[in-house]
N, C-alpha and C positions, 0 to 999 in steps of 0.2 A: 531522334527517337530512341529511347532506351527500352530494352525488353527486360521483363522481370525475372526471367529464368536464364541462368548463366550456365550453359554447357555447349559442347560442340555440335551435337545433332539434336534438332528439335523434332518432336512428334506431333501428331494430330491432337493428342491430349494436351500438350504444351500450348498449341495454337488455341484450343478452346479455353484455356486459362487467361488469355489476354483480355484486356478491358474491352467492353462493347465500343464499337466505333473505331478501333485501331485498324488502319488501312494497310494490312500486310498480307502477303501470300506465303504459303509454305511450299518451297520448291527444293526438292531433294534434301530435306533436312535443314534447310536454311530459311530463316524468316527474312523476307525481302519487303522493304517498304514500298508501297504502291503510290504513284502520283495521284493527286486529287482528280476527281472526275471533271471533265470540262463542263462549263456552263452550257445550258441548253440554248441554242440559237435557232430561231425559227426563220427559215428562208422561204421566199416565194419564187417558184419557178414558172416560167412561161413555156408552154409546149407549142411548137409550131411545126407544120408539116412542110 
């Protein structure tokens, strides 16, 4: 993943300039790529006493 803005410390303004759908977090001035969300799996649980 390549980020369009090239400098050492990113700001919230820089974060807002990213394309819609980019999965990144802004942590202490660094843009960190996030892993994709897990698929939703529905499980059935049986409750017994």
